C-alpha positions as CSV (number, residue, x, y, z in Angstrom):
1,X,-275.1,-84.1,127.0
2,X,-278.1,-82.4,128.5
3,X,-278.1,-78.6,129.1
4,X,-278.4,-77.2,132.6
5,X,-280.1,-73.8,133.3
6,X,-281.3,-72.0,136.4
7,X,-284.5,-70.3,136.9
8,X,-284.8,-67.6,139.6
9,X,-288.5,-66.6,140.2
10,X,-288.6,-63.0,141.5
11,X,-292.0,-61.7,140.7
12,X,-293.3,-61.6,144.2
13,X,-293.8,-58.6,146.4
14,X,-292.7,-60.2,149.7
15,X,-295.8,-58.7,151.6
16,X,-294.7,-60.4,154.9
17,X,-291.7,-58.2,155.0
18,X,-293.7,-55.2,155.4
19,X,-291.6,-53.1,153.0
20,X,-292.4,-50.8,150.1
21,X,-289.6,-52.4,148.1
22,X,-290.0,-56.0,147.1
23,X,-287.9,-58.2,149.3
24,X,-285.6,-59.4,146.5
25,X,-284.3,-55.8,146.2
26,X,-283.9,-55.1,149.8
27,X,-280.2,-54.3,150.7
28,X,-278.3,-57.1,152.4
29,X,-274.5,-56.9,152.8
30,X,-274.3,-53.9,150.6
31,X,-276.2,-55.6,147.6
32,X,-279.8,-56.3,146.7
33,X,-280.9,-59.6,148.1
34,X,-281.3,-61.4,144.9
35,X,-277.8,-60.5,143.7
36,X,-276.2,-62.9,146.3
37,X,-278.1,-65.8,144.9
38,X,-277.2,-64.8,141.4
39,X,-273.6,-64.6,142.2
40,X,-273.5,-68.1,143.7
41,X,-275.3,-69.5,140.6
42,X,-272.9,-67.6,138.3
43,X,-270.1,-69.4,139.8
44,X,-271.4,-72.7,138.6
45,X,-269.8,-73.1,135.2
46,X,-272.0,-76.0,134.2
47,X,-275.0,-73.8,134.1
48,X,-275.6,-72.5,130.4
49,X,-277.9,-69.6,131.5
50,X,-279.5,-68.1,134.6
51,X,-283.0,-66.9,133.9
52,X,-284.6,-64.3,136.3
53,X,-288.3,-64.3,136.1
54,X,-289.8,-60.9,136.8
55,X,-293.1,-59.3,137.0
56,X,-294.0,-57.6,133.8
57,X,-294.3,-54.3,135.7
58,X,-291.1,-54.6,137.8
59,X,-289.8,-51.1,138.3
60,X,-286.7,-52.0,140.4
61,X,-284.6,-54.3,138.3
62,X,-283.2,-51.7,135.9
63,X,-282.1,-49.5,138.9
64,X,-279.2,-51.8,139.4
65,X,-276.2,-52.7,137.3
66,X,-276.2,-56.3,136.3
67,X,-273.6,-56.2,133.6
68,X,-270.8,-58.0,135.3
69,X,-273.0,-61.3,135.1
70,X,-272.4,-61.3,131.3
71,X,-274.7,-62.9,128.7
72,X,-275.5,-65.9,130.8
73,X,-277.9,-63.8,132.8
74,X,-281.2,-63.3,131.1
75,X,-284.3,-61.5,132.2
76,X,-287.9,-62.8,131.4
77,X,-290.7,-60.5,132.4
78,X,-293.3,-63.3,132.6
79,X,-294.1,-63.4,136.3
80,X,-297.5,-64.4,137.6
81,X,-299.5,-64.3,140.7
82,X,-298.0,-67.1,142.3
83,X,-294.5,-68.8,142.3
84,X,-295.9,-71.8,140.4
85,X,-297.5,-69.6,137.8
86,X,-294.3,-67.7,137.4
87,X,-292.1,-70.8,136.9
88,X,-294.7,-72.3,134.7
89,X,-294.7,-69.1,132.5
90,X,-290.7,-69.1,132.5
91,X,-290.8,-72.7,131.2
92,X,-293.1,-71.8,128.5
93,X,-291.0,-68.8,127.4
94,X,-288.1,-71.2,127.1
95,X,-289.9,-73.6,124.8
96,X,-287.9,-74.2,121.7
97,X,-284.7,-73.4,123.5
98,X,-284.6,-76.4,125.8
99,X,-284.9,-80.2,125.1
100,X,-287.2,-82.4,127.1
101,X,-284.2,-84.0,128.9
102,X,-282.4,-80.8,129.7
103,X,-282.2,-79.9,133.5
104,X,-283.8,-76.9,135.1
105,X,-282.7,-75.7,138.5
106,X,-285.2,-73.5,140.2
107,X,-283.7,-71.3,143.1
108,X,-285.4,-68.8,145.4
109,X,-284.4,-65.3,144.9
110,X,-284.7,-64.9,148.7
111,X,-282.1,-67.5,149.5
112,X,-278.9,-65.4,149.4
113,X,-276.6,-67.8,151.3
114,X,-276.4,-70.4,148.5
115,X,-273.0,-72.0,147.9
116,X,-271.8,-73.2,144.5
117,X,-270.6,-76.5,146.0
118,X,-274.2,-77.3,147.1
119,X,-275.5,-76.6,143.6
120,X,-272.7,-78.7,142.1
121,X,-273.5,-81.6,144.6
122,X,-277.2,-81.5,143.6
123,X,-276.3,-81.6,139.9
124,X,-273.9,-84.4,140.4
125,X,-276.2,-86.6,142.6
126,X,-279.3,-86.1,140.4
127,X,-277.6,-86.2,137.0
128,X,-278.7,-89.8,136.3
129,X,-281.9,-89.8,138.5
130,X,-285.1,-90.6,136.6
131,X,-287.2,-88.0,138.6
132,X,-284.9,-85.3,139.9
133,X,-285.0,-83.8,143.4
134,X,-284.1,-81.0,145.7
135,X,-281.9,-79.8,148.4
136,X,-283.3,-80.4,151.9
137,X,-282.4,-80.8,155.6
138,X,-283.8,-83.2,158.1
139,X,-286.2,-81.7,160.6
140,X,-284.4,-81.6,164.0
141,X,-286.8,-79.4,166.1
142,X,-290.0,-80.6,167.7
143,X,-292.9,-79.6,165.7
144,X,-296.2,-78.4,167.2
145,X,-299.5,-78.0,165.4
146,X,-301.6,-75.0,166.6
147,X,-305.3,-74.5,166.9
148,X,-307.1,-71.4,165.9
149,X,-306.4,-69.7,169.2
150,X,-302.7,-70.2,168.9
151,X,-302.5,-73.2,171.4
152,X,-300.8,-76.6,171.0
153,X,-303.2,-78.9,169.2
154,X,-300.8,-81.7,168.8
155,X,-297.0,-82.6,168.8
156,X,-296.2,-83.9,165.4
157,X,-293.5,-86.8,165.0
158,X,-290.5,-85.5,163.1
159,X,-289.2,-88.8,161.9
160,X,-288.7,-88.9,158.2
161,X,-289.5,-85.1,157.9
162,X,-287.3,-82.9,155.8
163,X,-287.3,-79.1,155.2
164,X,-287.4,-78.4,151.6
165,X,-284.8,-75.9,150.2
166,X,-283.7,-74.8,146.7
167,X,-282.4,-75.3,144.2
168,X,-284.9,-77.9,143.0
169,X,-283.8,-79.8,139.9
170,X,-286.0,-81.5,137.3
171,X,-286.0,-82.3,133.6
172,X,-287.5,-79.5,131.4
173,X,-290.1,-81.8,130.0
174,X,-291.2,-83.3,133.2
175,X,-291.4,-80.0,135.2
176,X,-293.3,-78.3,132.3
177,X,-295.9,-81.1,132.4
178,X,-296.1,-81.0,136.1
179,X,-296.6,-77.3,136.3
180,X,-299.0,-77.1,133.4
181,X,-301.3,-79.4,135.2
182,X,-300.8,-78.0,138.8
183,X,-299.8,-74.3,138.4
184,X,-303.3,-73.2,139.4
185,X,-303.4,-75.4,142.5
186,X,-301.8,-74.6,145.9
187,X,-298.4,-75.9,145.1
188,X,-295.6,-74.0,146.9
189,X,-292.6,-75.6,145.2
190,X,-291.6,-77.5,142.1
191,X,-291.2,-80.8,144.0
192,X,-294.9,-80.7,145.1
193,X,-296.0,-80.3,141.5
194,X,-293.9,-83.3,140.5
195,X,-295.2,-85.3,143.5
196,X,-298.7,-84.8,142.3
197,X,-297.8,-86.7,139.1
198,X,-297.3,-89.7,141.4
199,X,-293.4,-89.3,141.3
200,X,-291.0,-89.3,144.2
201,X,-288.3,-86.6,143.9
202,X,-284.9,-87.4,145.7
203,X,-283.9,-85.5,148.7
204,X,-280.2,-84.3,148.6
205,X,-278.8,-83.2,151.9
206,X,-278.4,-79.4,151.9
207,X,-277.2,-77.0,154.6
208,X,-279.0,-75.2,157.5
209,X,-277.4,-71.8,156.4
210,X,-279.2,-72.0,153.1
211,X,-281.8,-69.8,154.6
212,X,-284.8,-68.2,153.0
213,X,-285.6,-64.6,154.0
214,X,-289.4,-64.4,154.8
215,X,-289.7,-62.1,157.8
216,X,-287.8,-58.9,158.7
217,X,-285.8,-60.6,161.4
218,X,-284.3,-63.0,158.7
219,X,-282.5,-60.1,157.2
220,X,-280.0,-59.5,160.2
221,X,-279.2,-63.2,160.2
222,X,-278.4,-63.6,156.6
223,X,-276.5,-60.3,156.6
224,X,-274.3,-61.6,159.4
225,X,-273.6,-64.9,157.5
226,X,-272.8,-63.0,154.3
227,X,-270.6,-60.4,156.0
228,X,-268.6,-63.0,157.9
229,X,-267.7,-64.6,154.6
230,X,-269.5,-67.9,155.4
231,X,-271.1,-67.8,152.0
232,X,-269.8,-66.7,148.6
């Protein structure tokens, strides 16, 4: 049976938040933002390990108590300048521990509203897939393309468009090869790196509440969802 592990890249500074503290450590519902994602992943018993990928000079992680996660939670201080570089370095650090056919689930540290049942559904639906895939939701809003002056240049058809989420789940060997080739390019998620190999990841329906915190106004929304108990 293949092993399943999670990788949580958390080496970024979150500059768009405009905060002195990296966004993964901003307080949300009484806890640092990243802790909510880790709590959801830790409830997935099929995950053998949860690897947090930090910047080598991260000065915030050790300010918090993570002992209740036990030995499944591991810290790798291998972060790079981009998400792709960070995940690529994390995969390299795990060389020798994982087999080519083992599964790696990469989840954003800034998606705190994750539910274990979504992770379990992803693993169940992709467990026999030849490529792997990701959680995503169909685009429902009308999409506008802007010009350099902030005016509408075109209205884009939304048929067949999906909004990518995480976790994204691929075999260790495949994802390692994809990122080794493309980590230096402008890939913003693991699926894109795999797509650049000519493969077609599968889209697994996610949930609109699996939000990513990007801008300051996002904090209030995810805090309300977490405080109301709509997520773990």
